[in-house]
Phi, psi and omega in degrees: 000313182293321177299322179296321180287323184279335184230083186296347179258000184274175182297320180297321178293323177296320176297318177300320177296323176297319177298312182297331179274356178082015180270342177229136178267125177267131175264142185211145167231175186294327180294315180293320178300317179296320180293316178304314182295313181301317182284315183297332183268005175295141183308320182294327179283321176300316180297315182294327182276337184077010179262151174281168176302315181297315179299320180292318178297319178298316178297314179298319178299321177297317178296318180297321179294325181280335186291153173271119181290140180235132173264115179278093186264346179227131180259138183246012187294149351278140177252323188240150173297338177258103185300338178293338180280338187301323180301313181292320180296317178296322177298314180297317181293311180293332180271003181054046181295151171276325184205157170243132180247121184201152172284345182250083180257359185306313184260354186261333187301311184293311179298324180291324180304324180297340179253009179075023181249132179273151174239127183225149167283156185307312182296321179294319180297317179300322179295335182273347180289143175298144179288137176282148178263000000 
């Protein structure tokens, strides 16, 4: 998410455009929404994006409205050697995700595979999307 905001011409931003257009379903829970907001509103990220705090909040609110809410009702911890990854992995598992898109797939690919969920870096994920006509 932060890469998409900071680099509008990158693969992550293209994925974000697909989400905004309704071509990709974003899964979200309150913990992930809070984390996105906390990180996106850091001064260094606002400066890098060229967006104001208000513009960023409006964009995040739009994403939250479009996202499919997930209730993380079952915890699978520990899943990853990096405990910071567990929140996202549990969200994907509880939300029956097809894939997780992240620049950090090192610790997530193997645990997700056990649940039939793919882990991709943004550019790799874009290559797997069907071409629009």
